[in-house]
PASEBA-1860 file (N, C-alpha, C; in nm, 3 decimals):
! residues 72
1> MTKVAIAE> 0.084/-0.116/0.000/0.000/0.000/0.000/0.090/0.123/0.000 ~ 0.050/0.224/-0.076/0.123/0.349/-0.081/0.057/0.448/0.015 ~ 0.138/0.516/0.095/0.087/0.620/0.184/0.126/0.755/0.127 ~ 0.031/0.849/0.130/0.055/0.985/0.083/0.017/1.079/0.196 ~ 0.113/1.159/0.240/0.085/1.257/0.346/0.016/1.378/0.284 ~ -0.089/1.425/0.348/-0.161/1.542/0.299/-0.157/1.653/0.402 ~ -0.177/1.774/0.356/-0.176/1.890/0.444/-0.290/1.880/0.546 ~ -0.268/1.934/0.663/-0.367/1.924/0.770/-0.501/1.987/0.731
9> DVAAQIRA> -0.498/2.096/0.653/-0.626/2.158/0.614/-0.706/2.064/0.523 ~ -0.638/1.988/0.438/-0.706/1.890/0.353/-0.759/1.776/0.439 ~ -0.681/1.730/0.533/-0.725/1.624/0.624/-0.849/1.668/0.701 ~ -0.852/1.794/0.744/-0.969/1.845/0.817/-1.093/1.845/0.728 ~ -1.077/1.880/0.601/-1.191/1.879/0.508/-1.244/1.736/0.490 ~ -1.153/1.640/0.482/-1.194/1.501/0.467/-1.267/1.454/0.592 ~ -1.212/1.485/0.708/-1.277/1.444/0.834/-1.415/1.505/0.849 ~ -1.435/1.627/0.800/-1.562/1.697/0.815/-1.668/1.649/0.715
17> GEGPIELV> -1.625/1.577/0.612/-1.719/1.530/0.511/-1.819/1.432/0.568 ~ -1.942/1.437/0.517/-2.046/1.347/0.567/-2.073/1.231/0.474 ~ -2.016/1.233/0.357/-2.037/1.124/0.262/-1.906/1.095/0.192 ~ -1.913/1.023/0.081/-1.791/0.996/0.005/-1.729/1.127/-0.043 ~ -1.598/1.131/-0.049/-1.526/1.251/-0.091/-1.443/1.215/-0.212 ~ -1.461/1.291/-0.319/-1.385/1.267/-0.441/-1.258/1.351/-0.436 ~ -1.144/1.287/-0.452/-1.016/1.358/-0.458/-0.982/1.383/-0.604 ~ -0.950/1.508/-0.637/-0.919/1.544/-0.775/-0.785/1.618/-0.779
25> DSSGRTIG> -0.720/1.613/-0.896/-0.596/1.688/-0.912/-0.629/1.830/-0.957 ~ -0.527/1.909/-0.986/-0.548/2.050/-1.021/-0.622/2.066/-1.154 ~ -0.630/1.960/-1.234/-0.705/1.965/-1.360/-0.847/1.914/-1.345 ~ -0.882/1.872/-1.225/-1.016/1.820/-1.199/-1.031/1.672/-1.227 ~ -0.923/1.604/-1.260/-0.928/1.460/-1.285/-0.936/1.384/-1.153 ~ -1.023/1.288/-1.148/-1.041/1.209/-1.026/-0.917/1.125/-0.997 ~ -0.871/1.136/-0.874/-0.759/1.056/-0.826/-0.811/0.937/-0.748 ~ -0.914/0.960/-0.670/-0.971/0.853/-0.590/-1.086/0.900/-0.505
33> LVRRPPTD> -1.142/0.810/-0.429/-1.252/0.840/-0.339/-1.213/0.804/-0.197 ~ -1.261/0.883/-0.104/-1.241/0.854/0.038/-1.379/0.826/0.095 ~ -1.392/0.711/0.155/-1.518/0.677/0.223/-1.486/0.655/0.369 ~ -1.554/0.727/0.453/-1.529/0.712/0.595/-1.609/0.594/0.647 ~ -1.563/0.532/0.755/-1.641/0.422/0.814/-1.771/0.476/0.872 ~ -1.876/0.395/0.875/-2.003/0.443/0.932/-1.990/0.469/1.082 ~ -2.068/0.566/1.128/-2.069/0.596/1.271/-2.153/0.491/1.344 ~ -2.141/0.487/1.475/-2.221/0.393/1.555/-2.370/0.420/1.536
41> IEIERARS> -2.408/0.546/1.524/-2.549/0.582/1.504/-2.598/0.531/1.368 ~ -2.515/0.546/1.263/-2.554/0.497/1.131/-2.567/0.345/1.130 ~ -2.478/0.277/1.200/-2.486/0.131/1.208/-2.613/0.088/1.277 ~ -2.645/0.152/1.388/-2.766/0.117/1.462/-2.892/0.144/1.380 ~ -2.895/0.256/1.309/-3.009/0.288/1.224/-3.026/0.182/1.114 ~ -2.916/0.141/1.053/-2.921/0.038/0.948/-2.971/-0.094/1.005 ~ -2.926/-0.130/1.124/-2.970/-0.254/1.187/-3.120/-0.250/1.217 ~ -3.167/-0.138/1.266/-3.310/-0.129/1.299/-3.395/-0.134/1.173
49> RASRDGHR> -3.349/-0.075/1.065/-3.423/-0.077/0.939/-3.419/-0.216/0.876 ~ -3.310/-0.288/0.895/-3.295/-0.421/0.834/-3.396/-0.519/0.891 ~ -3.435/-0.502/1.015/-3.526/-0.598/1.076/-3.662/-0.536/1.109 ~ -3.695/-0.427/1.044/-3.821/-0.357/1.074/-3.943/-0.447/1.059 ~ -3.947/-0.526/0.950/-4.063/-0.612/0.929/-4.042/-0.754/0.983 ~ -3.932/-0.773/1.054/-3.904/-0.903/1.113/-3.833/-1.000/1.020 ~ -3.813/-0.962/0.895/-3.746/-1.050/0.799/-3.614/-0.989/0.757 ~ -3.510/-1.068/0.767/-3.379/-1.024/0.720/-3.342/-1.105/0.597
57> LSWGELVA> -3.280/-1.040/0.500/-3.236/-1.109/0.380/-3.107/-1.184/0.408 ~ -3.098/-1.303/0.351/-2.971/-1.374/0.357/-2.878/-1.308/0.256 ~ -2.750/-1.344/0.262/-2.654/-1.288/0.167/-2.696/-1.324/0.024 ~ -2.737/-1.447/0.003/-2.781/-1.491/-0.130/-2.903/-1.415/-0.179 ~ -2.999/-1.392/-0.090/-3.118/-1.315/-0.127/-3.083/-1.172/-0.164 ~ -2.991/-1.114/-0.089/-2.948/-0.977/-0.117/-2.880/-0.968/-0.253 ~ -2.790/-1.061/-0.282/-2.721/-1.062/-0.411/-2.823/-1.078/-0.524 ~ -2.916/-1.170/-0.509/-3.018/-1.192/-0.612/-3.102/-1.066/-0.634
65> KVQGGARD> -3.133/-0.999/-0.526/-3.215/-0.877/-0.535/-3.139/-0.767/-0.608 ~ -3.013/-0.751/-0.575/-2.932/-0.646/-0.639/-2.909/-0.679/-0.786 ~ -2.875/-0.802/-0.816/-2.848/-0.841/-0.954/-2.974/-0.837/-1.040 ~ -3.088/-0.865/-0.979/-3.214/-0.864/-1.053/-3.277/-0.727/-1.063 ~ -3.222/-0.630/-0.988/-3.278/-0.496/-0.991/-3.414/-0.486/-0.926 ~ -3.446/-0.582/-0.839/-3.579/-0.581/-0.774/-3.593/-0.459/-0.684 ~ -3.715/-0.409/-0.682/-3.745/-0.293/-0.597/-3.865/-0.325/-0.510 ~ -3.862/-0.273/-0.388/-3.978/-0.290/-0.299/-4.059/-0.164/-0.296
END
């Protein structure tokens, strides 16, 4: 893995972001994306929504749903 040190002001902008952050060069070309790990609150909200109706999808069911483009 390559490590790249960034200026503290850039690091602060990344930390303050609430969603994915696109890193671009001076020409606007995408270098990469930064995705922060979910917060404890976001994890808990996702867990509560996953079992709202009492049914949880298995991994296989989830894959089938995504690949089939099924919508609820």
